[in-house]
C-alpha positions as CSV (number, residue, x, y, z in Angstrom):
1,M,122.0,71.2,147.1
2,G,125.5,72.6,146.4
3,S,127.4,74.5,149.0
4,R,127.8,78.3,149.0
5,R,130.9,80.2,149.9
6,E,129.1,83.5,150.2
7,P,125.3,83.4,150.8
8,T,123.4,86.5,149.9
9,A,121.4,88.4,152.5
10,R,118.2,86.8,151.2
11,Q,119.7,83.3,151.5
12,L,120.9,84.1,155.1
13,R,117.5,85.5,156.0
14,L,115.9,82.2,154.8
15,A,118.4,80.3,157.1
16,V,117.7,82.5,160.0
17,E,113.9,82.0,159.7
18,L,114.2,78.2,159.5
19,R,116.4,78.3,162.6
20,R,113.9,80.5,164.4
21,L,111.1,78.1,163.5
22,R,113.1,75.1,164.9
23,E,113.9,77.0,168.0
24,A,110.3,78.0,168.6
25,S,109.3,74.3,168.3
26,G,111.7,73.4,171.1
27,L,113.8,71.0,169.0
28,S,117.5,70.8,168.9
29,A,119.3,70.5,165.6
30,R,120.0,66.9,166.4
31,E,116.4,66.2,167.1
32,A,115.3,68.0,163.9
33,A,117.9,66.0,162.0
34,A,116.5,62.7,163.3
35,L,112.9,63.6,162.3
36,L,114.1,64.5,158.8
37,G,116.3,61.5,158.4
38,V,119.5,63.7,157.9
39,N,122.5,64.3,160.1
40,S,122.8,67.4,162.3
41,V,125.6,68.8,160.1
42,Q,123.1,69.2,157.3
43,I,120.8,71.1,159.5
44,S,123.6,73.4,160.6
45,Q,124.5,74.0,157.1
46,I,121.0,74.9,156.1
47,E,120.6,77.2,159.1
48,A,124.0,78.9,158.2
49,G,122.8,79.5,154.6
50,T,125.8,77.6,153.2
51,T,123.6,75.1,151.5
52,G,120.2,75.4,150.0
53,V,117.0,73.4,150.9
54,S,114.4,72.0,148.5
55,E,110.7,72.8,148.7
56,Q,109.8,69.3,149.8
57,R,112.4,69.3,152.7
58,L,111.4,72.8,153.7
59,R,107.7,71.9,154.0
60,R,108.6,68.8,156.0
61,M,110.7,71.0,158.3
62,A,107.9,73.4,158.7
63,A,105.5,70.5,159.5
64,H,107.8,69.0,162.1
65,Y,108.4,72.5,163.6
66,A,104.6,72.8,164.1
67,C,104.4,75.9,161.9
68,T,100.8,76.6,160.9
69,D,101.3,79.9,159.2
70,G,100.8,78.8,155.5
71,E,101.6,82.2,154.1
72,L,104.9,82.3,155.9
73,V,105.8,78.8,154.7
74,D,104.8,79.6,151.1
75,A,107.0,82.8,151.3
76,L,110.0,80.7,152.5
77,V,109.5,78.2,149.8
78,A,109.6,81.1,147.3
79,M,112.9,82.2,148.8
80,A,114.3,78.7,148.8
81,T,113.4,77.9,145.1
82,D,114.4,81.3,143.7
83,R,117.2,80.4,141.2
84,G,117.2,83.6,139.2
85,R,120.2,85.8,138.8
86,G,119.3,89.5,139.3
87,W,120.8,92.4,137.3
88,W,123.0,93.2,140.3
89,E,125.1,90.0,139.8
90,E,127.1,91.9,137.2
91,Y,128.6,93.9,140.0
92,R,129.6,91.0,142.2
93,G,133.3,91.3,142.9
94,L,133.3,94.9,141.8
95,L,131.2,96.6,144.5
96,P,130.8,95.8,148.2
97,T,128.4,93.0,148.9
98,P,125.8,95.1,150.8
99,F,125.2,97.0,147.6
100,L,124.1,93.8,145.9
101,D,122.2,92.6,149.0
102,L,120.2,95.8,149.0
103,S,119.4,95.5,145.3
104,E,118.1,91.9,145.9
105,L,116.1,93.1,148.9
106,E,114.4,95.8,146.8
107,C,113.7,93.4,143.9
108,H,111.6,91.3,146.1
109,A,110.2,94.0,148.4
110,T,106.3,94.5,148.5
111,F,106.8,98.1,149.6
112,R,109.5,100.5,150.7
113,W,109.7,103.3,153.3
114,D,112.6,105.7,153.6
115,V,113.4,108.2,156.3
116,D,116.3,110.6,155.6
117,F,117.6,113.7,157.3
118,L,120.7,114.8,155.4
119,H,120.2,113.6,151.9
120,V,117.5,112.8,149.3
121,P,117.0,109.0,149.5
122,G,119.0,106.9,147.1
123,L,116.0,105.7,145.0
124,L,115.1,109.3,144.4
125,Q,118.6,110.6,143.5
126,T,119.6,112.0,140.2
127,E,122.9,110.8,138.6
128,D,124.8,114.1,139.4
129,Y,123.5,114.2,143.0
130,A,124.5,110.6,143.5
131,R,128.0,111.2,142.0
132,A,128.5,114.3,144.3
133,L,127.7,112.1,147.4
134,F,130.0,109.4,146.4
135,S,132.8,111.9,145.5
136,R,132.7,113.1,149.1
137,R,133.6,109.7,150.6
138,V,136.6,109.4,152.8
139,P,138.9,107.8,151.7
140,E,138.3,109.0,148.1
141,L,137.0,106.3,145.8
142,P,139.0,105.3,142.7
143,R,137.2,107.0,139.6
144,E,136.2,103.6,138.2
145,E,134.5,102.4,141.4
146,L,132.8,105.8,141.9
147,E,131.2,105.5,138.4
148,L,130.3,101.9,139.1
149,R,128.5,103.0,142.3
150,V,126.6,105.8,140.4
151,R,125.6,103.3,137.7
152,H,124.4,100.8,140.2
153,R,122.3,103.4,142.0
154,M,120.7,104.5,138.7
155,Q,119.8,100.9,137.9
156,R,118.2,100.6,141.3
157,R,115.9,103.4,140.3
158,L,114.7,101.4,137.2
159,G,112.6,99.3,139.6
160,M,110.6,102.4,140.5
161,E,109.7,102.7,136.9
162,S,108.8,99.2,136.0
163,A,105.3,97.9,134.8
164,R,104.6,96.9,138.5
165,P,106.6,99.2,140.7
166,M,106.5,98.7,144.5
167,P,104.6,101.3,146.6
168,Y,107.3,103.7,147.8
169,E,107.0,106.4,150.6
170,A,109.8,108.8,151.5
171,L,110.0,111.1,154.6
172,V,112.6,113.7,153.9
173,H,113.8,116.4,156.3
174,E,113.7,119.9,155.0
175,A,117.4,120.0,155.8
176,A,118.2,117.4,153.2
177,L,116.4,119.6,150.6
178,R,118.6,122.6,151.5
179,I,122.1,121.0,151.7
180,R,123.7,121.8,148.4
181,V,125.2,118.5,147.5
182,G,127.1,119.0,144.3
183,G,126.3,122.7,144.3
184,R,123.4,124.9,143.4
185,A,122.6,123.5,139.9
186,T,122.8,119.9,141.0
187,L,120.5,120.5,143.9
188,Q,118.0,122.4,141.8
189,D,117.9,119.5,139.3
190,Q,117.4,117.1,142.2
191,L,114.5,119.0,143.6
192,V,112.8,119.3,140.1
193,N,113.3,115.5,139.7
194,L,111.9,114.9,143.1
195,L,108.7,116.9,142.3
196,E,108.4,114.9,139.1
197,L,108.8,111.5,140.9
198,S,106.3,112.5,143.5
199,E,103.5,112.8,140.9
200,A,103.7,109.0,140.3
201,E,100.8,107.1,141.9
202,H,103.1,104.6,143.6
203,V,105.4,107.3,145.1
204,T,104.7,109.5,148.1
205,V,107.1,112.2,149.4
206,R,106.5,113.9,152.7
207,V,108.6,116.7,154.1
208,I,109.6,116.8,157.8
209,P,109.7,120.6,158.3
210,F,112.2,122.6,160.3
211,D,109.5,124.2,162.5
212,L,108.4,120.9,163.9
213,E,108.5,121.0,167.8
214,E,109.8,118.3,170.0
215,F,111.0,116.0,167.2
216,A,113.4,113.5,168.5
217,D,112.1,110.0,167.4
218,I,114.8,109.2,165.0
219,T,118.3,110.5,164.6
220,A,119.5,108.4,161.6
221,A,118.3,107.4,158.3
222,M,116.1,104.3,157.8
223,A,115.1,102.1,154.9
224,Y,112.2,99.7,155.6
225,A,111.5,97.0,153.0
226,G,108.2,95.0,153.2
227,G,108.4,91.2,152.8
228,A,105.9,88.8,151.4
229,V,104.6,88.6,154.9
230,P,105.3,91.1,157.8
231,R,107.5,88.7,159.6
232,L,109.9,88.9,156.5
233,D,110.2,92.7,156.6
234,T,113.7,94.1,156.8
235,V,115.1,97.4,158.1
236,V,118.4,98.6,156.5
237,R,120.5,101.0,158.6
238,D,123.8,102.7,157.4
239,G,126.3,103.5,160.0
240,P,130.1,104.1,160.6
241,D,130.6,100.3,160.7
242,G,128.8,99.6,157.4
243,T,125.3,98.5,156.5
244,V,123.2,96.5,158.9
245,F,120.1,94.6,158.1
246,V,117.6,94.3,161.0
247,D,115.0,91.5,161.0
248,S,114.1,90.5,164.5
249,E,110.4,90.9,165.2
250,A,110.9,93.2,168.2
251,Q,113.1,95.5,166.3
252,L,110.8,95.6,163.3
253,G,108.0,96.5,165.6
254,V,110.0,99.4,167.0
255,F,110.8,100.7,163.5
256,R,107.3,100.4,162.4
257,T,106.2,102.6,165.3
258,L,108.9,105.1,164.7
259,F,108.0,105.4,160.9
260,R,104.3,106.0,161.9
261,R,105.3,108.7,164.3
262,V,107.5,110.5,161.9
263,K,104.9,110.2,159.2
264,A,102.2,111.7,161.4
265,A,104.5,114.7,162.2
266,S,105.4,115.2,158.5
267,L,103.6,117.5,156.0
268,D,101.0,115.9,153.8
269,P,102.1,115.2,150.1
270,E,100.5,118.3,148.6
271,R,102.1,120.7,151.2
272,S,105.4,118.8,150.8
273,R,105.3,119.5,147.1
274,D,104.7,123.2,147.9
275,V,107.7,123.2,150.1
276,I,110.0,121.5,147.5
277,H,108.7,123.8,144.7
278,R,109.5,126.8,146.8
279,L,112.9,125.7,147.6
280,T,113.5,125.0,143.9
281,K,112.6,128.7,143.1
282,E,114.8,130.0,145.9
283,L,117.9,128.5,144.4
C-alpha cells in the first residue's frame, strides 16, 4: 500500500477504529506487529492513516485483536477497500478539506440527522440562500471561492435526490425560519423549497417552536451521520475553530440522547409544515 500525504476523514476514521480494536485487545503496537509478521512502524502508519491496509491483513488484525463483531469488521473492510473517487475530488485544493470530508461522509451515510437554530440546514438550502450565507463570511471570500462553495453545496443536495437517497431528518428552530438571510424574497423561496422537500418520503422536517418552555438541551447546530454500524456513526460540529468530527462512543451516545430529546420537543411533521406555510404567507 502506498503512503498518503493527506488522509481523508474516512481513512483517518478507519485508522482510529483499528487502533481502538488493538488497544481494547491489550496489545501494544510492537506485539501486534509481531503477530502479523510486520514491523511496528507499519502498524503505526496504518493507525495514523498514512498508509492503507488490505482486506486480508485487516481481517488478520481483527482476529488477533479478538474482535468478534462480524458486521463491524465487514464495514471496516469496505472502508479499507474503497478505491473510488467521489465527485468532491474535483474541489480538492480549491476548497477547505472539511468540505470534502463532509461530502465523503454523506456519500457513505446510512441516515442523516440535522439540528439547526439559526439557519436552514445546508442540505435543504436553495442556491440564493447558500450564496447569501457565504457572502456574510468574515473575512469576505473571493468571488471565485464563494461561487465554488455554493456549487459544492448544491452538488451535496443531489444525494438527496438520487435513486436511493439516505433517510434524512432535520429539526429546525422557528428562529431559523424567520431570519431573513438574503432578504425577503430569498427567504420566501427557501421556505417554499423547504415545504416541497419535506413532502419526499425520505425527508422529515420538524420545527422547534418559539413557545417551547425549558428548552436548553442544545445550543449549537449538530449534524449526525449514520455509519454502516452504530459504532461508525459520526457527529459533525461547526465552531469558531473550524469543523470537528466527533466519533467516540461516549460522545455519540450523548448526541443520540440530545437528538431524541429535541425531536420529542419538536412539532410533528404535519404541524411543522403548517408553521412553514404560515411563515411563507407572512413574508
